[in-house]
Backbone as CSV, one residue per row, in Angstrom:
resi,resn,N_x,N_y,N_z,CA_x,CA_y,CA_z,C_x,C_y,C_z
1,MET,108.400,-33.682,54.896,108.197,-33.573,53.481,106.560,-33.108,53.438
2,THR,106.452,-31.997,52.211,104.920,-32.368,52.231,103.872,-32.974,52.036
3,ALA,102.849,-33.312,53.139,102.385,-34.515,52.143,101.286,-33.758,51.026
4,ALA,100.704,-35.353,50.383,100.578,-34.919,49.022,98.977,-34.847,49.304
5,PRO,98.778,-33.652,48.130,97.465,-33.257,47.710,95.687,-34.598,48.794
6,GLU,95.902,-35.122,47.980,95.246,-36.238,48.184,95.121,-36.718,49.945
7,ARG,95.688,-36.745,50.299,96.177,-36.978,52.081,95.790,-35.944,52.228
8,ALA,96.754,-35.172,52.499,95.711,-33.543,53.030,94.608,-33.112,53.121
9,GLU,94.244,-33.880,51.570,92.193,-33.756,52.141,91.894,-34.314,53.051
10,LEU,91.812,-36.175,52.677,91.419,-37.046,53.832,91.803,-36.396,55.097
11,THR,93.322,-35.713,55.504,93.332,-35.152,56.511,92.419,-34.311,57.378
12,ALA,92.472,-33.244,56.787,91.915,-32.466,57.010,90.238,-32.663,57.186
13,ALA,89.640,-33.699,56.001,88.095,-34.540,57.457,88.391,-34.874,58.041
14,LEU,89.024,-35.636,58.960,89.428,-36.780,59.865,89.944,-35.807,60.833
15,ARG,89.866,-34.034,61.222,90.673,-33.862,61.997,89.742,-32.873,62.550
16,ALA,88.910,-32.798,61.153,87.007,-31.755,61.323,86.644,-33.220,62.564
17,LEU,86.479,-34.710,61.844,85.791,-35.230,62.870,86.449,-35.212,64.151
18,ARG,87.727,-35.571,64.863,88.120,-35.711,65.925,87.842,-34.746,66.717
19,GLN,87.520,-33.383,65.844,86.839,-32.049,66.715,85.886,-32.038,66.964
20,ARG,84.624,-33.226,65.997,83.384,-33.059,66.310,83.673,-33.661,67.362
21,THR,84.149,-34.559,68.189,83.971,-35.806,69.162,84.554,-35.377,69.986
22,GLY,85.325,-34.087,70.116,85.615,-33.515,71.359,86.752,-34.653,72.257
23,LEU,87.466,-35.620,71.484,88.477,-36.369,72.664,89.811,-36.232,71.812
24,SER,90.463,-36.316,72.908,92.023,-36.360,73.347,92.503,-37.381,72.265
25,LEU,93.671,-37.927,71.947,94.513,-38.524,71.424,94.350,-39.899,72.203
26,THR,94.569,-39.993,73.682,94.513,-40.777,75.056,93.026,-40.881,74.629
27,GLY,92.243,-39.541,74.250,90.629,-40.922,74.404,90.626,-41.472,72.870
28,LEU,91.223,-41.082,72.030,91.374,-42.253,70.841,91.196,-43.324,71.349
29,GLU,92.589,-42.890,72.063,92.832,-44.798,71.694,92.730,-45.292,73.152
30,GLU,91.606,-44.810,73.760,91.446,-45.704,74.840,89.101,-45.890,74.136
31,ARG,89.038,-45.431,72.787,88.093,-46.111,72.232,88.011,-46.554,70.627
32,THR,89.104,-46.756,70.341,89.800,-47.805,69.466,90.555,-48.964,69.499
33,PRO,90.672,-49.267,68.536,92.381,-50.691,68.555,93.445,-49.612,68.544
34,PHE,93.659,-48.370,68.183,94.502,-47.754,67.224,95.654,-47.059,68.460
35,SER,97.013,-47.226,68.682,97.141,-46.074,69.877,97.520,-44.450,69.655
36,ARG,97.531,-44.066,70.228,98.019,-43.007,71.150,99.147,-41.775,69.671
37,SER,99.525,-42.653,69.605,100.547,-42.124,68.573,100.818,-41.809,67.152
38,SER,99.655,-43.607,66.842,99.366,-43.758,65.289,98.164,-42.856,64.925
39,TRP,97.572,-41.966,66.554,96.650,-41.322,66.169,97.078,-39.954,65.585
40,GLY,98.050,-39.690,66.353,98.859,-38.538,66.379,99.722,-38.260,64.364
41,ARG,100.155,-39.228,64.636,100.344,-39.360,62.936,99.532,-39.086,61.559
42,TYR,98.713,-39.959,62.288,97.097,-40.174,61.016,96.717,-38.360,61.172
43,LEU,96.204,-37.856,62.192,96.081,-36.829,62.565,96.956,-35.168,62.400
44,LYS,98.138,-35.680,61.731,98.626,-35.414,61.260,99.679,-34.910,59.779
45,GLY,98.755,-36.236,58.887,98.939,-36.348,58.185,100.399,-37.162,57.552
46,GLU,100.533,-37.454,58.645,102.611,-38.580,58.302,102.205,-39.631,58.119
47,THR,101.170,-39.749,58.308,101.025,-41.408,57.548,99.416,-41.464,57.426
48,LEU,99.433,-42.633,56.476,98.018,-42.274,55.493,97.183,-43.874,56.570
49,PRO,96.426,-43.740,57.376,95.624,-44.518,57.584,94.979,-45.752,57.504
50,PRO,94.919,-46.855,58.475,94.327,-47.900,58.037,92.853,-47.246,57.449
51,ARG,92.042,-48.184,56.766,90.660,-48.103,56.448,89.024,-48.128,57.576
52,GLU,90.340,-49.057,58.565,89.256,-49.101,60.132,89.714,-48.130,60.600
53,ALA,90.348,-47.360,61.106,91.005,-46.270,61.511,89.036,-44.878,61.119
54,VAL,89.901,-45.031,59.756,88.427,-43.760,59.399,87.620,-44.496,60.091
55,ARG,87.342,-45.869,59.816,85.285,-45.347,59.658,85.242,-45.670,61.572
56,GLU,86.132,-45.975,62.149,86.246,-45.946,63.762,85.955,-44.242,64.409
57,LEU,87.078,-42.841,63.650,86.476,-41.913,63.678,85.724,-42.170,63.757
58,CYS,84.423,-41.891,62.285,83.199,-42.116,61.891,82.365,-42.459,63.104
59,ARG,82.677,-43.718,63.097,81.833,-44.360,64.346,81.616,-43.326,65.713
60,LEU,82.690,-42.394,66.161,82.833,-41.969,67.088,82.393,-40.552,67.156
61,ALA,82.628,-40.012,65.538,81.758,-38.431,65.766,80.504,-39.105,65.760
62,GLY,79.789,-39.508,65.372,78.386,-40.140,64.933,77.753,-39.440,63.276
63,GLU,79.150,-39.695,62.381,78.836,-39.452,61.138,79.023,-41.147,59.810
64,ARG,78.898,-40.634,59.494,78.316,-41.900,58.347,80.122,-41.494,57.575
65,ASP,79.867,-42.804,56.979,81.493,-43.063,56.849,82.019,-42.818,55.084
66,GLY,80.629,-42.732,54.684,80.571,-42.790,52.874,81.975,-41.848,52.420
67,ARG,81.471,-40.290,52.827,82.310,-39.007,52.634,83.906,-39.502,52.705
68,CYS,84.351,-40.150,54.181,85.826,-39.902,54.690,86.374,-41.302,53.369
69,LEU,85.781,-42.666,53.475,86.053,-43.154,52.729,86.745,-43.518,50.958
70,ALA,85.543,-42.702,50.999,85.532,-42.171,49.113,87.600,-41.349,49.417
71,LEU,87.686,-40.618,50.371,88.464,-39.574,50.098,90.064,-40.693,50.391
72,TRP,89.613,-41.989,51.892,90.382,-42.461,51.355,91.237,-43.083,50.123
73,GLU,89.884,-43.825,49.794,90.346,-44.521,48.604,91.181,-43.543,47.309
74,ILE,91.087,-42.361,47.432,91.732,-41.345,46.450,93.051,-41.204,47.378
75,ALA,93.161,-41.127,48.609,94.973,-41.590,49.122,94.977,-42.190,48.909
76,GLU,94.725,-43.248,48.962,95.081,-44.754,48.772,95.477,-45.150,47.635
77,ALA,94.994,-44.369,46.371,94.999,-45.016,45.072,96.488,-44.304,44.466
78,ALA,96.765,-42.992,45.323,98.058,-42.122,45.040,99.367,-42.286,45.779
79,ASP,98.919,-42.300,46.727,100.195,-43.237,48.344,100.509,-44.418,46.927
80,SER,99.962,-44.921,46.526,99.865,-46.725,46.306,101.088,-46.602,44.572
81,GLY,100.839,-45.848,43.628,101.030,-45.389,42.782,99.602,-45.643,41.522
82,ARG,98.366,-46.448,42.306,97.791,-46.949,41.209,96.747,-45.574,40.467
83,ALA,96.750,-44.520,41.214,96.236,-43.262,40.384,97.085,-43.249,38.872
84,ALA,98.201,-43.341,39.430,99.483,-42.305,37.504,99.211,-43.762,36.513
85,HIS,98.751,-45.098,37.023,98.937,-46.218,36.178,97.674,-46.653,36.009
86,ALA,96.658,-45.484,36.070,95.132,-46.146,35.788,94.889,-46.225,33.961
87,PRO,93.771,-47.169,33.326,93.923,-47.740,32.476,93.499,-46.662,31.556
88,PRO,94.229,-46.405,30.373,94.797,-45.581,29.229,92.768,-44.975,28.972
89,ASP,91.897,-45.925,28.880,90.343,-45.590,28.481,89.967,-44.981,30.182
90,GLU,90.100,-44.945,30.855,90.179,-45.133,32.562,89.928,-43.576,31.961
91,ALA,91.610,-42.903,32.021,91.325,-41.701,32.865,91.631,-41.171,31.445
92,ALA,91.213,-41.339,30.209,90.718,-40.268,29.054,89.550,-40.151,29.178
93,ALA,88.749,-40.985,29.395,87.380,-40.346,29.163,86.517,-39.421,30.214
94,PRO,86.552,-38.576,29.907,85.232,-37.566,30.944,84.698,-37.289,31.469
95,PRO,84.850,-37.713,32.671,83.858,-38.129,34.411,82.027,-37.145,33.263
96,PRO,81.387,-38.068,33.508,79.971,-37.733,33.207,79.135,-36.717,34.431
97,VAL,79.776,-36.252,35.079,79.275,-35.130,35.996,79.498,-33.781,35.138
98,THR,78.576,-32.433,36.037,78.862,-31.064,35.704,80.758,-30.878,35.304
99,PRO,81.350,-29.919,34.507,82.718,-30.381,34.391,83.115,-28.876,36.342
100,PRO,84.413,-29.648,36.527,84.030,-27.898,37.741,84.326,-27.092,37.881
101,PRO,84.493,-25.952,38.682,84.339,-24.591,38.309,85.811,-24.417,38.201
102,ALA,86.605,-23.002,37.874,87.835,-23.055,37.242,88.845,-23.280,38.288
103,PRO,90.109,-23.470,37.918,90.670,-24.517,39.226,91.227,-23.710,40.306
104,PRO,91.045,-24.223,41.077,91.995,-22.757,42.428,93.367,-22.590,42.519
105,PRO,93.580,-21.953,43.551,95.177,-21.079,42.958,95.687,-22.659,43.541
106,ASP,97.647,-21.903,43.613,98.237,-23.190,43.506,98.714,-23.067,44.484
107,GLY,98.732,-25.112,44.667,98.631,-25.148,46.215,97.771,-25.453,47.008
108,ALA,96.609,-25.519,46.992,95.007,-25.644,46.735,94.887,-27.598,46.512
109,ASN,94.608,-28.302,46.887,94.017,-29.490,46.662,93.510,-30.171,45.011
110,ARG,94.660,-30.746,44.431,92.870,-31.063,43.327,93.038,-32.824,43.408
111,PHE,91.964,-33.358,42.705,91.952,-35.168,42.791,92.371,-35.095,41.215
112,ARG,92.777,-36.607,41.449,92.727,-37.315,40.120,91.631,-37.471,39.126
113,PRO,92.169,-37.218,37.873,91.011,-36.747,36.768,90.105,-38.055,36.781
114,TRP,90.818,-39.207,36.789,90.113,-40.717,36.861,89.368,-40.475,37.722
115,ARG,89.679,-40.225,38.715,88.473,-40.387,40.061,87.543,-40.071,40.601
116,LEU,87.746,-38.169,39.586,86.623,-37.238,39.913,85.423,-37.158,40.263
117,ALA,84.820,-38.166,39.043,83.091,-38.642,38.804,82.615,-39.141,40.347
118,ALA,83.665,-40.311,40.333,83.144,-41.226,41.381,83.103,-40.365,43.458
119,VAL,84.151,-39.606,43.195,84.479,-37.984,44.084,82.952,-37.815,44.931
120,ILE,83.123,-36.899,43.502,81.977,-36.079,43.760,80.647,-36.422,43.923
121,THR,80.019,-37.562,42.919,78.587,-38.585,43.432,78.686,-39.375,44.856
122,ALA,79.795,-39.481,45.832,80.318,-39.503,46.882,79.878,-39.317,47.918
123,VAL,80.236,-37.669,47.365,79.986,-36.354,48.587,79.029,-35.866,48.196
124,LEU,78.186,-36.121,47.464,77.266,-35.082,47.161,75.954,-35.837,47.855
125,ALA,76.532,-37.457,47.708,75.145,-38.103,48.351,75.605,-37.717,49.694
126,VAL,76.725,-37.526,50.397,76.620,-37.657,51.968,76.262,-36.185,52.610
127,LEU,76.199,-35.595,51.314,75.833,-33.630,51.831,74.429,-33.739,51.710
128,ALA,73.799,-34.362,51.244,72.090,-34.623,50.500,71.180,-34.493,51.734
129,GLY,71.938,-36.363,52.249,71.823,-37.066,53.441,71.815,-36.219,54.790
130,GLY,72.397,-34.199,54.478,72.509,-34.565,55.473,73.362,-34.242,56.764
131,VAL,74.492,-35.489,56.314,75.874,-34.807,57.067,76.400,-33.765,56.822
132,THR,77.623,-34.128,58.026,77.972,-32.910,58.694,79.026,-32.430,57.769
133,ALA,79.491,-31.668,57.377,81.153,-31.239,56.002,81.285,-30.215,56.566
134,ALA,82.754,-29.967,56.899,83.434,-29.300,57.455,83.982,-27.653,57.155
135,VAL,84.458,-26.947,57.886,83.957,-25.571,57.278,85.162,-24.763,58.507
136,LEU,86.369,-24.089,57.769,86.372,-23.343,58.602,86.060,-22.010,58.746
137,LEU,86.284,-21.762,60.336,85.531,-20.181,61.410,85.785,-19.635,61.434
138,GLY,87.704,-19.178,61.222,88.237,-17.782,61.325,89.472,-18.254,61.692
139,PRO,90.163,-16.834,61.962,90.952,-17.075,62.915,91.436,-17.404,64.240
140,ASP,89.893,-17.097,65.152,90.316,-17.236,66.394,89.347,-18.557,66.716
141,ARG,88.730,-19.521,65.715,87.695,-20.462,66.216,88.435,-21.799,65.500
142,PRO,88.255,-22.833,65.768,88.831,-24.136,65.094,87.878,-24.088,64.175
143,ALA,88.528,-25.608,63.276,87.686,-26.317,62.467,86.417,-26.769,63.287
144,GLU,85.297,-26.540,62.772,84.352,-27.289,62.828,83.120,-28.046,62.134
145,THR,82.445,-28.714,63.175,81.415,-29.307,61.315,80.154,-28.487,62.126
146,VAL,79.393,-28.354,60.283,78.239,-27.898,60.204,77.230,-28.676,59.427
147,ARG,75.591,-28.869,59.781,74.543,-29.645,59.319,73.995,-29.170,58.104
148,ALA,74.347,-29.766,57.485,73.607,-29.590,55.599,72.044,-29.791,56.232
149,ALA,71.071,-28.269,55.814,69.452,-28.535,55.718,69.453,-29.290,55.695
150,PRO,68.807,-30.286,56.749,67.680,-31.492,56.189,66.304,-31.608,55.867
151,SER,66.556,-32.480,55.008,65.328,-32.458,54.534,64.050,-32.631,54.987
152,SER,62.564,-32.530,55.001,62.027,-33.155,55.948,61.518,-34.027,56.085
153,ARG,62.977,-35.099,56.038,62.302,-36.740,56.204,63.736,-36.985,56.330
154,THR,64.667,-35.709,57.349,66.169,-35.844,57.959,65.879,-35.864,59.150
155,ALA,66.144,-36.559,60.130,66.203,-35.942,61.719,67.968,-35.845,62.188
156,LEU,67.246,-35.120,63.326,68.600,-35.420,64.335,68.659,-36.719,64.919
157,PRO,69.663,-37.628,65.073,69.368,-39.240,65.577,69.663,-38.757,67.157
158,PRO,68.984,-40.028,67.521,68.761,-39.641,69.006,69.605,-39.869,69.843
159,PRO,69.892,-39.284,70.609,71.123,-39.154,72.040,71.472,-40.815,72.421
160,ARG,72.606,-40.743,73.112,72.824,-42.008,73.009,72.495,-42.247,74.895
161,CYS,72.607,-41.205,75.362,71.617,-40.929,76.738,70.886,-40.503,77.271
162,ARG,70.972,-39.949,78.365,69.184,-39.005,79.443,69.891,-39.128,80.208
163,GLY,69.676,-37.646,80.986,69.458,-37.528,82.273,70.610,-38.008,82.851
164,ALA,70.044,-38.814,84.243,71.492,-39.332,84.661,72.706,-40.554,84.784
165,SER,71.960,-40.520,82.962,72.961,-42.253,82.497,73.706,-41.195,81.678
166,CYS,73.579,-39.762,81.638,74.992,-39.002,81.097,75.770,-38.396,81.821
167,GLU,76.207,-38.685,82.830,76.931,-38.470,83.867,78.127,-38.294,83.951
168,GLY,79.231,-37.248,83.468,80.292,-37.569,83.595,80.661,-38.162,81.952
169,ARG,79.498,-38.382,80.656,80.242,-38.742,79.488,80.779,-37.599,78.573
170,ASP,80.990,-38.429,77.562,81.737,-37.102,76.244,80.571,-36.646,75.779
171,PRO,80.171,-35.638,75.381,79.074,-34.566,75.285,78.814,-35.347,73.367
172,MET,79.770,-34.913,72.663,80.001,-35.516,71.585,79.825,-37.178,71.152
173,ASN,80.492,-38.140,71.834,80.722,-38.752,71.678,78.540,-39.879,71.928
174,MET,78.054,-39.113,72.870,76.558,-39.867,73.039,75.459,-39.218,72.428
175,LEU,76.093,-37.910,71.010,75.353,-37.303,70.749,74.110,-35.749,71.538
176,CYS,74.801,-35.763,72.364,74.398,-34.650,72.857,74.631,-33.359,72.335
177,GLY,75.632,-33.337,71.661,76.084,-31.646,70.994,75.643,-31.799,69.702
178,ASN,73.961,-32.391,69.591,73.721,-31.422,68.646,72.625,-31.213,68.542
179,GLY,73.004,-29.654,68.556,72.052,-28.497,68.215,71.538,-28.393,70.060
180,PRO,72.453,-28.075,70.933,73.136,-27.301,72.357,72.850,-25.888,71.940
181,ASP,72.207,-25.491,73.087,72.513,-23.712,73.501,73.694,-24.154,73.919
182,THR,73.496,-22.481,73.472,74.968,-21.247,74.234,74.227,-20.964,75.352
183,LEU,74.875,-21.503,76.490,74.277,-20.893,78.373,74.794,-18.998,78.118
184,GLY,76.146,-18.706,77.816,77.403,-18.403,77.822,78.673,-18.045,77.470
185,SER,79.177,-17.232,77.105,80.919,-17.807,76.531,81.591,-16.248,76.808
186,TYR,83.039,-16.644,77.028,83.857,-14.947,77.828,85.117,-15.590,76.727
187,ARG,85.803,-14.510,76.933,86.411,-14.544,76.270,88.152,-14.170,77.172
188,THR,88.920,-15.014,77.845,90.161,-14.471,78.488,91.153,-13.465,78.044
189,THR,91.601,-13.624,79.146,92.643,-12.038,79.011,93.928,-12.685,77.931
190,ALA,94.192,-13.777,78.170,95.168,-14.640,76.928,94.754,-15.268,76.317
191,GLY,93.777,-14.686,75.141,92.739,-14.989,74.464,91.752,-16.252,73.845
192,ALA,92.357,-17.288,74.560,91.343,-18.491,75.097,90.254,-18.009,75.009
193,ARG,89.138,-18.931,74.481,87.422,-19.022,74.038,86.518,-19.897,74.570
194,LEU,85.952,-19.739,75.792,85.565,-20.339,76.870,83.658,-20.104,76.374
195,GLU,82.828,-21.344,76.896,81.250,-21.564,76.637,80.799,-22.004,77.476
196,LEU,79.817,-22.148,77.246,78.723,-22.680,78.325,77.624,-23.601,77.682
197,ARG,77.458,-24.459,77.849,76.803,-25.418,76.951,75.686,-26.267,76.838
198,HIS,74.181,-26.739,76.870,72.742,-26.949,78.171,72.399,-27.876,76.310
199,SER,72.184,-29.394,76.280,71.364,-30.404,75.654,69.718,-30.549,76.405
200,ARG,68.823,-29.944,75.739,67.450,-30.153,76.345,67.138,-31.279,75.679
201,ARG,67.729,-31.958,75.356,67.263,-33.495,74.645,68.100,-34.712,75.647
202,CYS,69.251,-33.963,76.268,69.335,-34.639,77.241,69.513,-34.587,78.616
203,GLY,69.398,-33.241,78.964,68.763,-32.704,79.539,70.372,-32.580,81.477
204,THR,71.917,-32.027,79.629,72.945,-32.146,81.257,73.758,-30.731,80.401
205,SER,74.436,-30.792,81.103,75.025,-29.226,80.489,76.796,-29.387,80.495
206,TRP,77.736,-28.878,79.728,79.532,-28.691,79.655,79.791,-27.696,79.158
207,ALA,81.161,-27.693,79.213,81.972,-26.467,78.774,82.894,-26.720,77.959
208,ARG,83.025,-25.801,77.151,83.950,-26.255,76.595,85.061,-24.695,75.714
209,MET,86.613,-25.245,75.506,87.413,-24.022,75.129,87.683,-24.136,73.818
210,TRP,88.381,-23.546,72.845,89.467,-22.981,72.329,90.234,-22.194,72.549
211,ALA,91.031,-21.683,71.042,92.153,-20.805,71.002,93.180,-20.932,72.757
212,THR,93.568,-22.073,72.598,94.445,-22.406,73.788,95.692,-22.550,73.715
213,ALA,96.002,-23.268,74.762,97.986,-23.778,74.919,97.779,-25.437,75.562
214,VAL,99.033,-26.002,74.829,99.178,-26.440,75.892,99.768,-26.481,77.376
215,GLY,98.554,-27.622,78.200,98.238,-26.884,79.758,97.427,-26.147,79.841
216,ASP,96.144,-25.154,79.449,95.507,-24.665,80.118,94.579,-25.563,79.827
217,ARG,93.736,-25.408,81.149,92.822,-26.098,81.627,91.378,-25.549,81.860
218,ILE,90.088,-26.116,81.460,88.654,-25.650,82.522,88.009,-26.569,83.122
219,GLU,87.552,-26.288,84.058,86.429,-27.023,84.674,84.970,-25.705,85.643
220,MET,84.100,-26.880,84.885,82.990,-26.546,85.019,81.854,-27.440,86.054
221,THR,81.611,-26.274,87.454,80.607,-26.720,88.245,79.435,-26.468,88.353
222,ALA,78.596,-27.466,88.545,76.922,-26.940,88.119,75.939,-27.754,89.594
223,ALA,75.394,-27.945,89.251,74.644,-29.648,90.430,75.478,-30.328,90.990
224,GLY,76.233,-30.859,90.302,77.549,-32.399,90.366,77.915,-31.824,90.502
225,PRO,79.351,-32.582,90.270,80.449,-32.707,90.779,80.881,-32.201,89.527
226,THR,83.008,-31.345,89.977,83.207,-30.317,88.720,83.805,-31.388,88.023
227,ARG,83.629,-30.797,86.633,84.365,-31.530,85.126,85.004,-31.079,84.765
228,SER,86.347,-30.971,84.149,87.470,-30.649,83.871,87.946,-31.525,82.970
229,ALA,88.828,-30.440,81.951,89.743,-31.323,80.603,90.308,-30.205,80.192
230,GLU,91.869,-30.612,80.145,92.995,-30.107,80.266,93.429,-30.245,78.704
231,VAL,94.341,-29.127,78.367,94.812,-29.570,76.516,96.218,-29.985,77.114
232,ALA,96.286,-31.483,76.367,97.155,-32.223,76.542,98.446,-31.841,75.553
233,ASP,97.711,-31.643,74.177,99.129,-31.858,72.723,98.713,-30.336,72.177
234,ALA,99.976,-29.806,71.093,99.257,-29.342,69.402,98.309,-29.594,69.690
235,LEU,97.907,-30.681,69.209,96.776,-30.825,68.470,94.907,-30.665,69.361
236,ASP,95.350,-30.600,70.526,93.724,-30.370,71.667,94.271,-28.566,71.393
237,ALA,94.790,-28.125,71.275,95.337,-27.103,71.024,94.193,-25.983,69.851
238,LYS,94.364,-26.582,69.029,93.845,-26.484,67.785,92.584,-26.925,67.762
239,ALA,91.980,-27.544,68.581,90.539,-27.719,68.977,89.869,-27.213,69.299
240,TYR,88.562,-28.143,69.327,87.625,-27.690,70.361,87.386,-28.513,71.588
241,LEU,87.822,-28.142,73.201,88.147,-29.855,73.866,87.119,-29.065,74.676
242,TYR,86.244,-30.293,75.228,85.422,-30.114,76.002,85.460,-30.938,77.521
243,THR,84.415,-30.726,78.479,84.349,-31.463,79.548,83.433,-32.372,79.732
244,PRO,83.350,-33.633,80.472,82.572,-34.275,80.510,81.080,-33.417,80.892
245,MET,80.105,-34.223,80.833,78.626,-33.548,81.547,78.157,-33.446,82.642
246,THR,77.453,-32.425,83.369,76.823,-32.960,84.408,75.277,-32.288,84.028
247,VAL,74.224,-33.321,84.390,73.159,-33.281,85.059,72.661,-32.001,85.208
248,THR,71.633,-31.179,84.342,71.522,-30.024,84.989,69.766,-29.952,84.360
249,GLU,69.572,-29.038,85.617,67.932,-29.014,84.866,67.546,-26.778,84.617
250,PRO,66.611,-26.548,84.139,65.915,-24.872,83.922,66.268,-24.559,85.489
251,GLY,66.896,-23.583,85.334,67.678,-22.831,86.715,68.788,-23.063,87.895
252,THR,69.416,-24.493,86.482,70.208,-24.128,87.810,71.770,-22.937,87.152
253,VAL,72.557,-22.788,88.136,73.471,-22.458,87.709,74.546,-23.304,87.207
254,VAL,75.091,-22.333,85.978,76.783,-23.297,86.058,78.004,-22.738,85.259
255,ARG,78.759,-22.943,86.164,79.802,-22.529,86.532,81.088,-22.662,85.884
256,ALA,82.600,-21.878,84.946,82.749,-22.683,84.172,84.834,-21.875,85.071
257,CYS,85.058,-22.120,85.065,86.633,-21.727,85.300,87.682,-22.057,84.515
258,PHE,88.846,-20.841,84.035,89.922,-21.193,83.188,90.974,-21.193,83.960
259,HIS,91.939,-22.120,83.745,93.057,-21.829,84.292,94.233,-21.858,83.306
260,ARG,95.133,-20.780,83.560,95.597,-21.061,82.272,97.365,-21.476,82.336
261,ALA,97.453,-22.101,81.691,99.418,-22.992,82.462,100.434,-22.135,83.260
262,GLY,100.315,-22.849,84.017,101.255,-22.098,84.640,101.327,-20.506,85.078
263,LYS,100.076,-20.668,85.368,99.366,-19.177,86.605,98.906,-20.061,87.065
264,ARG,98.556,-19.292,88.734,98.475,-19.414,89.560,96.337,-18.868,89.538
265,GLU,96.528,-17.724,89.449,94.568,-17.158,89.164,94.439,-17.884,87.522
266,ARG,93.012,-17.594,88.141,91.955,-18.064,87.343,90.717,-17.726,86.754
267,GLU,90.439,-17.212,85.865,89.024,-16.796,85.666,87.901,-17.248,85.688
268,CYS,86.834,-16.424,86.107,85.239,-17.943,86.016,84.640,-16.818,85.309
269,PHE,83.443,-17.480,84.705,81.762,-17.002,84.962,81.271,-18.092,84.451
270,GLU,79.338,-17.759,84.637,78.421,-18.267,84.772,77.079,-18.208,84.290
271,ALA,76.837,-18.430,84.098,75.818,-18.379,83.542,74.046,-18.855,83.727
272,THR,72.697,-19.536,83.897,71.616,-20.244,84.440,70.662,-20.908,82.995
273,VAL,70.889,-22.068,83.408,70.383,-23.364,82.093,68.423,-22.554,82.202
274,ARG,68.340,-22.484,81.013,66.781,-21.525,80.596,66.081,-22.852,80.798
């Protein structure tokens, strides 16, 4: 059964946040009170997540929860039927905002009129604060997040680790993934895309991949131990998948190798930290 437009809007926002964290379903289970199977249902739009699950995902992504909680309120109202039984004066009153543009094509998401003003206000407030918004980057890239242009008073939040304290940690969860350098990129014969990334603020490097299949694995080596990540399920295959970080200094050669599921050969490339 197709999810209601309100829930689909929330699900898209949650999937973008999950991609930003770089966590698998198992990783979400380990870091939140909710099970792997529950996260699978929430991110497929099969079940409306609890409010606390939305807050937890925002926390892991380093994201303010205002926008997603506003979307959750709309989805919860639609699921419970409260939206259809809004008071007559509330439903009839025009929202005190500039009218939206022409309606989108059939099948696009639409909000309930009686909640439109509140949602637009909440979303604009979040975007004005420099918080990320989800966008689609093209057929061979998964959904990712881009940051609104910061004002003179807005700065990136500080990373949660530096140097040796980042070793083996998740780059997104530690906020090292804010504004990293791309050291090099590579496209495999199977069509998977690989990148080597470096954070000057954290003094670390890691690898990421996308356009992958279940069972694909990436390994990254530099001055320290080998770090790896493997595509565990269909959700992983549709998102960016990151290796843990390793400490690197300028001049360090970083190497990434792609292992295609069911194949013995591997494809590797290198880049140097600048």
